[in-house]
C-alpha positions as CSV (number, residue, x, y, z in Angstrom):
1,X,-16.4,-10.8,3.2
2,X,-14.0,-12.0,0.5
3,X,-10.7,-12.8,2.2
4,X,-7.6,-12.5,0.0
5,X,-4.9,-13.4,2.4
6,X,-4.4,-14.1,6.1
7,X,-1.2,-13.8,8.1
8,X,-0.4,-14.4,11.8
9,X,-2.1,-11.1,12.8
10,X,-3.8,-9.8,9.7
11,X,-6.7,-10.4,7.4
12,X,-6.5,-8.8,4.0
13,X,-9.9,-8.6,2.2
14,X,-11.6,-6.8,-0.7
15,X,-13.0,-3.4,0.0
16,X,-16.8,-2.9,0.0
17,X,-18.9,0.2,-0.1
18,X,-19.3,-0.2,3.6
19,X,-15.6,0.8,4.0
20,X,-16.2,4.4,3.2
21,X,-16.1,5.4,6.9
22,X,-12.9,3.5,7.4
23,X,-11.2,5.2,4.5
24,X,-12.5,8.6,5.4
25,X,-11.1,8.2,8.9
26,X,-7.8,6.9,7.8
27,X,-7.2,9.6,5.2
28,X,-8.5,12.2,7.7
29,X,-5.5,11.8,10.0
30,X,-3.0,14.5,9.2
31,X,-0.1,12.3,10.3
32,X,-1.2,9.5,8.1
33,X,-1.4,11.8,5.1
34,X,1.8,13.8,5.9
35,X,3.9,12.3,3.1
36,X,1.1,12.1,0.7
37,X,-0.8,15.4,0.8
38,X,1.1,17.4,3.4
39,X,-1.6,16.4,5.9
40,X,-4.7,17.3,3.9
41,X,-7.6,14.9,4.4
42,X,-9.3,13.1,1.5
43,X,-12.9,14.3,1.3
44,X,-15.7,11.7,1.8
45,X,-16.9,12.6,-1.7
46,X,-13.6,11.5,-3.2
47,X,-13.6,8.3,-1.2
48,X,-17.0,7.4,-2.5
49,X,-16.8,8.7,-6.1
50,X,-13.1,8.0,-6.9
51,X,-11.2,5.7,-4.5
52,X,-13.7,2.9,-3.9
53,X,-14.7,2.7,-7.6
54,X,-11.0,2.5,-8.5
55,X,-10.5,-0.4,-6.1
56,X,-13.6,-2.2,-7.4
57,X,-12.5,-1.7,-11.0
58,X,-9.1,-3.3,-10.2
59,X,-10.8,-6.3,-8.7
60,X,-12.8,-6.7,-12.0
61,X,-9.8,-6.2,-14.2
62,X,-7.0,-7.9,-12.3
63,X,-8.7,-10.2,-9.8
64,X,-6.1,-10.8,-7.1
65,X,-4.1,-7.7,-7.7
66,X,-5.5,-4.5,-6.2
67,X,-6.1,-2.8,-2.9
68,X,-6.9,-4.7,0.2
69,X,-8.5,-3.6,3.5
70,X,-6.4,-4.8,6.4
71,X,-8.0,-5.9,9.6
72,X,-6.7,-7.3,12.9
73,X,-7.2,-11.0,12.7
74,X,-8.3,-11.5,16.3
75,X,-10.6,-8.5,16.8
76,X,-11.5,-7.5,13.3
77,X,-10.5,-3.8,13.8
78,X,-9.8,-1.9,10.6
79,X,-6.0,-1.2,10.5
80,X,-5.6,0.4,7.0
81,X,-4.9,-1.0,3.6
82,X,-2.3,-2.6,1.3
83,X,-1.9,-2.1,-2.4
84,X,-0.5,-4.8,-4.6
85,X,-1.4,-3.9,-8.1
86,X,-0.1,-3.6,-11.7
87,X,0.5,0.2,-12.2
88,X,0.3,-0.1,-16.0
89,X,-1.7,-3.3,-16.6
90,X,1.3,-5.6,-16.8
91,X,0.7,-8.3,-14.2
92,X,4.4,-9.2,-14.0
93,X,5.3,-6.0,-12.2
94,X,3.2,-4.7,-9.3
95,X,3.4,-1.7,-7.0
96,X,3.4,-2.4,-3.3
97,X,1.9,0.2,-1.0
98,X,0.4,0.5,2.5
99,X,-1.4,3.0,4.6
100,X,-2.1,2.2,8.2
101,X,-3.9,4.0,11.0
102,X,-1.5,5.6,13.5
103,X,-2.5,3.2,16.2
104,X,-1.1,0.4,14.0
105,X,2.3,2.0,13.5
106,X,5.3,0.5,15.1
107,X,3.8,-3.0,15.5
108,X,5.2,-4.7,12.4
109,X,1.9,-4.9,10.6
110,X,3.2,-3.1,7.4
111,X,6.1,-5.5,7.2
112,X,4.0,-8.5,7.9
113,X,1.5,-7.6,5.2
114,X,4.1,-6.6,2.7
115,X,6.1,-9.8,3.1
116,X,2.9,-11.9,2.7
117,X,1.8,-10.1,-0.4
118,X,5.3,-10.4,-2.0
119,X,5.4,-14.1,-1.2
120,X,2.0,-14.7,-2.7
121,X,2.8,-12.5,-5.7
122,X,6.0,-14.5,-6.5
123,X,4.7,-17.9,-5.7
124,X,1.1,-17.8,-6.9
125,X,0.3,-14.8,-9.0
126,X,3.1,-14.7,-11.6
127,X,4.7,-11.5,-10.4
128,X,8.3,-11.0,-11.5
129,X,9.0,-7.6,-10.0
130,X,7.7,-5.6,-7.0
131,X,8.3,-1.9,-6.8
132,X,7.5,0.6,-4.1
133,X,7.8,4.4,-3.8
134,X,7.8,6.9,-1.0
135,X,9.2,10.3,-0.2
136,X,13.0,10.2,0.5
137,X,12.3,11.6,4.0
138,X,9.7,9.0,4.9
139,X,12.2,6.8,6.9
140,X,9.4,4.6,8.4
141,X,8.1,3.6,5.0
142,X,11.6,3.1,3.6
143,X,12.4,0.8,6.6
144,X,9.3,-1.3,5.8
145,X,10.4,-1.7,2.2
146,X,13.9,-2.8,3.3
147,X,12.6,-5.2,5.9
148,X,10.3,-6.7,3.2
149,X,13.3,-7.5,1.0
150,X,13.2,-4.6,-1.4
151,X,16.3,-2.7,-2.3
152,X,16.9,0.9,-3.1
153,X,16.9,1.6,-6.8
154,X,17.0,5.4,-7.3
155,X,16.0,8.9,-6.1
156,X,13.9,11.0,-8.5
157,X,12.0,14.3,-8.4
158,X,8.4,14.7,-9.5
159,X,6.9,18.0,-10.5
160,X,4.1,18.4,-8.1
161,X,1.6,21.3,-8.3
162,X,2.0,21.9,-4.5
163,X,5.2,21.1,-2.7
164,X,4.9,19.4,0.7
165,X,7.5,19.5,3.4
166,X,10.3,17.2,2.4
167,X,9.4,16.9,-1.3
168,X,12.5,18.9,-2.1
169,X,14.5,15.7,-1.3
170,X,12.6,13.8,-3.9
171,X,11.0,10.4,-4.1
172,X,12.7,7.0,-3.8
173,X,12.1,3.7,-5.6
174,X,12.7,0.3,-4.1
175,X,12.3,-3.0,-5.9
176,X,12.6,-6.7,-5.6
177,X,12.9,-9.1,-8.6
178,X,11.7,-12.7,-8.2
179,X,15.0,-14.1,-9.3
180,X,16.8,-12.1,-6.6
181,X,14.3,-13.3,-3.9
182,X,14.9,-16.9,-4.8
183,X,18.7,-16.4,-4.6
């Protein structure tokens, strides 16, 4: 197991092929997927043929910038994942994301992991700007972004093939620039 980062309660590590069951379970929870797909599950075939290969490719291309499996530090239980990757290949700007099992909601894990990633990005990885996106109505995710130091930038509307409840209110972007964090 290649550990990327540890916090007081979390271990973030690289995904392996053995994580297919974890991802299938996580993306199979309609509440977890509510603001992403309207609650539709990600099929196992997509986990194995698309998601895991994407994660592995990011490790090869960007090293310490990618997707990270999150586990409970004491018991090793899979809690979900964090994303900290360059969306367009520019390593100075990374997108922060997170998806946690419902049992992990409300315990501060998302904020703890996000803060640790942001800190490492700015202090060790040469990141200059962190961005995060969610649906405007996803108040839980927006709160994590705010508690992690990111500030609201804008609301925008995407043209999605299938609208999901709440998409009519748009998406929001939050960001934090390294210079602002130091100040």
